[in-house]
DSSP file (Angstrom, degrees, kcal/mol; ACC not computed):
  #  RESIDUE AA STRUCTURE BP1 BP2  ACC     N-H-->O    O-->H-N    N-H-->O    O-->H-N    TCO  KAPPA ALPHA  PHI   PSI    X-CA   Y-CA   Z-CA
    1    1 A M              0   0    0      0, 0.0    26,-1.0     0, 0.0     2,-0.4   0.000 360.0 360.0 360.0 129.8 -110.5   40.5   12.5
    2    2 A L        -     0   0    0     24,-0.1    52,-1.2     0, 0.0    24,-0.0  -0.795 360.0-170.1 -95.1 134.6 -108.9   44.0   12.1
    3    3 A V        -     0   0    0     -2,-0.4    50,-0.1    50,-0.2    19,-0.0  -0.916  33.0 -93.4-120.0 152.4 -107.4   45.7   15.1
    4    4 A P        -     0   0    0      0, 0.0     3,-0.1     0, 0.0    -1,-0.0  -0.275  16.2-141.9 -67.5 147.7 -106.2   49.4   15.1
    5    5 A E  S    S+     0   0    0      1,-0.1    13,-2.6    12,-0.1     2,-0.3   0.787  89.2  26.3 -73.0 -30.4 -102.6   50.3   14.4
    6    6 A T  E     -A   17   0A   0     11,-0.2     2,-0.3    29,-0.1    11,-0.2  -0.951  63.8-176.3-134.3 154.2 -102.8   53.0   17.1
    7    7 A I  E     -A   16   0A   0      9,-1.9     9,-3.2    -2,-0.3     2,-0.4  -0.888  36.4 -96.7-136.7 169.2 -104.8   53.6   20.3
    8    8 A V  E     -A   15   0A   0     -2,-0.3     2,-0.2     7,-0.2     7,-0.2  -0.774  40.7-116.2 -90.6 132.0 -104.9   56.5   22.8
    9    9 A C     >  -     0   0    0      5,-2.8     4,-1.3    -2,-0.4    -1,-0.0  -0.491  14.5-150.0 -68.0 129.6 -102.8   56.1   25.9
   10   10 A V  T  4 S+     0   0    0     -2,-0.2    -1,-0.2     1,-0.2    -2,-0.0   0.829  93.1  47.4 -69.4 -32.4 -104.9   55.9   29.0
   11   11 A D  T  4 S+     0   0    0      1,-0.1    -1,-0.2     3,-0.0    -2,-0.0   0.933 132.1   6.8 -77.8 -47.5 -102.1   57.5   31.2
   12   12 A C  T  4 S-     0   0    0      2,-0.1    -2,-0.2     0, 0.0    -1,-0.1   0.553  90.1-117.4-118.4  -9.5 -101.0   60.5   29.1
   13   13 A G  S  < S+     0   0    0     -4,-1.3    -3,-0.1     1,-0.2    -2,-0.0   0.513  70.6 132.4  83.9   4.1 -103.4   60.8   26.2
   14   14 A G        -     0   0    0     -6,-0.1    -5,-2.8     1,-0.1     2,-0.5  -0.017  64.9 -83.5 -76.1-173.4 -100.6   60.2   23.7
   15   15 A T  E     -A    8   0A   0     -7,-0.2    23,-2.8    -3,-0.1     2,-0.5  -0.841  35.6-156.8-100.0 128.3 -100.6   57.9   20.7
   16   16 A C  E     -AB   7  37A   0     -9,-3.2    -9,-1.9    -2,-0.5     2,-0.3  -0.894   9.2-150.0-103.0 131.1  -99.8   54.2   21.2
   17   17 A S  E     -AB   6  36A   0     19,-2.5    19,-2.2    -2,-0.5     2,-0.2  -0.772  25.2-104.3-100.1 145.6  -98.5   52.2   18.2
   18   18 A R  E     - B   0  35A   0    -13,-2.6    17,-0.3    -2,-0.3   -13,-0.0  -0.487  30.7-177.6 -69.7 131.9  -99.1   48.5   17.8
   19   19 A L        +     0   0    0     15,-3.4    16,-0.2    -2,-0.2     2,-0.2   0.738  56.7  90.8 -95.2 -32.0  -96.0   46.3   18.5
   20   20 A S  S    S-     0   0    0     14,-1.3     2,-0.3     1,-0.1    13,-0.0  -0.433  74.5-130.2 -73.1 135.1  -97.6   43.0   17.7
   21   21 A Y        -     0   0    0     -2,-0.2    -1,-0.1     1,-0.1    -2,-0.1  -0.618  28.5-109.6 -79.6 143.4  -97.3   41.7   14.1
   22   22 A E        -     0   0    0     -2,-0.3    -1,-0.1     1,-0.1     5,-0.0  -0.599  35.4-119.0 -73.9 128.4 -100.6   40.5   12.6
   23   23 A P    >   -     0   0    0      0, 0.0     3,-2.2     0, 0.0     4,-0.1  -0.230  25.8-107.5 -61.8 157.6 -100.6   36.7   12.2
   24   24 A D  T 3  S+     0   0    0      1,-0.3     3,-0.1     2,-0.1    -2,-0.1   0.844 123.5  44.0 -56.0 -35.2 -101.0   35.3    8.6
   25   25 A D  T 3  S-     0   0    0      1,-0.3    -1,-0.3     3,-0.0    -3,-0.0   0.262 119.7-113.7 -95.4  12.8 -104.5   34.3    9.4
   26   26 A G    <   -     0   0    0     -3,-2.2    -1,-0.3     2,-0.0     2,-0.2   0.011  45.2 -48.8  82.2 170.2 -105.4   37.6   11.2
   27   27 A F        -     0   0    0    -26,-1.0    -5,-0.0    -3,-0.1     3,-0.0  -0.533  54.4-158.7 -77.5 144.4 -106.2   38.3   14.8
   28   28 A A    >   -     0   0    0     -2,-0.2     3,-2.2     1,-0.1    20,-0.2  -0.864  35.3 -80.0-119.3 155.9 -108.8   36.2   16.5
   29   29 A P  T 3  S+     0   0    0      0, 0.0    20,-0.2     0, 0.0     3,-0.1  -0.293 120.1  33.6 -52.8 137.0 -110.9   36.9   19.6
   30   30 A G  T 3  S+     0   0    0     18,-3.9    19,-0.1     1,-0.3     2,-0.1   0.270  85.8 137.2  96.4  -9.9 -108.7   36.3   22.7
   31   31 A A    <   -     0   0    0     -3,-2.2    17,-2.9    17,-0.3     2,-0.5  -0.409  52.4-131.4 -69.0 144.8 -105.5   37.4   21.0
   32   32 A V  E     - C   0  47A   0     15,-0.2     2,-0.5    -3,-0.1    15,-0.2  -0.885  23.4-168.7 -98.8 125.3 -103.2   39.6   23.1
   33   33 A V  E     - C   0  46A   0     13,-3.1    13,-3.0    -2,-0.5     2,-0.3  -0.965   9.1-146.2-119.3 126.8 -102.0   42.7   21.2
   34   34 A A  E     - C   0  45A   0     -2,-0.5   -15,-3.4    11,-0.2   -14,-1.3  -0.721  15.8-177.4 -97.5 141.3  -99.2   44.9   22.5
   35   35 A Y  E     -BC  18  44A   0      9,-2.7     9,-2.8    -2,-0.3     2,-0.4  -0.952  11.2-154.6-131.0 151.5  -99.0   48.7   22.1
   36   36 A R  E     -BC  17  43A   0    -19,-2.2   -19,-2.5    -2,-0.3     2,-0.3  -0.998  21.3-123.7-128.8 133.4  -96.3   51.2   23.2
   37   37 A C  E  >  -B   16   0A   0      5,-2.8     4,-0.8    -2,-0.4   -21,-0.3  -0.571   8.7-151.2 -76.4 132.1  -97.0   54.9   23.8
   38   38 A R  T  4 S+     0   0    0    -23,-2.8    -1,-0.1    -2,-0.3   -22,-0.1   0.764  93.3  40.8 -70.6 -26.4  -94.8   57.3   21.8
   39   39 A D  T  4 S+     0   0    0    -24,-0.3    -1,-0.1     3,-0.1   -23,-0.1   0.934 130.4  16.0 -91.8 -53.5  -95.0   59.9   24.5
   40   40 A C  T  4 S-     0   0    0      2,-0.1    -2,-0.1     0, 0.0    -1,-0.1   0.587  91.7-126.1-102.8 -11.4  -94.6   58.3   27.9
   41   41 A G     <  +     0   0    0     -4,-0.8    -3,-0.1     1,-0.2   -25,-0.0   0.457  53.7 152.2  83.5   0.1  -93.3   54.9   26.8
   42   42 A D        -     0   0    0     -6,-0.1    -5,-2.8     1,-0.1     2,-0.4  -0.316  37.3-138.0 -63.8 147.8  -95.9   52.8   28.6
   43   43 A R  E     -C   36   0A   0     -7,-0.2     2,-0.4   -27,-0.1    -7,-0.2  -0.904  14.3-164.3-109.1 137.9  -96.8   49.4   27.2
   44   44 A W  E     -C   35   0A   0     -9,-2.8    -9,-2.7    -2,-0.4     2,-0.6  -0.987   5.8-164.1-123.6 125.5 -100.3   48.2   26.9
   45   45 A D  E     -C   34   0A   0     -2,-0.4     2,-0.4   -11,-0.2   -11,-0.2  -0.943  18.2-170.5-108.3 112.5 -101.2   44.5   26.3
   46   46 A L  E     -C   33   0A   0    -13,-3.0   -13,-3.1    -2,-0.6     2,-0.6  -0.856  21.2-138.2-110.4 137.5 -104.8   44.3   25.3
   47   47 A V  E     -C   32   0A   0     -2,-0.4     2,-0.3   -15,-0.2   -15,-0.2  -0.842  27.9-139.3 -90.8 122.8 -107.0   41.2   24.9
   48   48 A I        +     0   0    0    -17,-2.9   -18,-3.9    -2,-0.6   -17,-0.3  -0.652  26.0 173.7 -87.9 133.6 -109.0   41.6   21.7
   49   49 A D    >   -     0   0    0     -2,-0.3     3,-2.1   -20,-0.2     4,-0.2  -0.761  50.6 -85.5-127.2-179.4 -112.6   40.5   21.5
   50   50 A D  G >  S+     0   0    0      1,-0.3     3,-0.8    -2,-0.2    -2,-0.0   0.776 124.5  57.7 -59.4 -28.1 -115.4   40.8   18.9
   51   51 A D  G 3  S+     0   0    0      1,-0.2    -1,-0.3     3,-0.0    -3,-0.0   0.568  95.2  67.5 -79.0  -8.3 -116.4   44.3   20.1
   52   52 A D  G <  S+     0   0    0     -3,-2.1    -1,-0.2     2,-0.0    -2,-0.2   0.396  71.7 118.8 -93.6   2.2 -112.8   45.7   19.6
   53   53 A T    <         0   0    0     -3,-0.8   -50,-0.2    -4,-0.2    -3,-0.0  -0.292 360.0 360.0 -71.5 155.7 -112.7   45.5   15.8
   54   54 A V              0   0    0    -52,-1.2    -1,-0.1     0, 0.0   -51,-0.1   0.443 360.0 360.0 -78.6 360.0 -112.3   48.6   13.6
């Protein structure tokens, strides 16, 4: 499962970069993926499901 390298910050609209390293066998549904906003510094921990793939 592919997850995005960046997402849009819900708080400020900036760009959030993925902090979590992709496991050797890839991300699976239910995985928690962390992102940090480049602009405001907020951290987002997202639970990935089948609808979140790129």
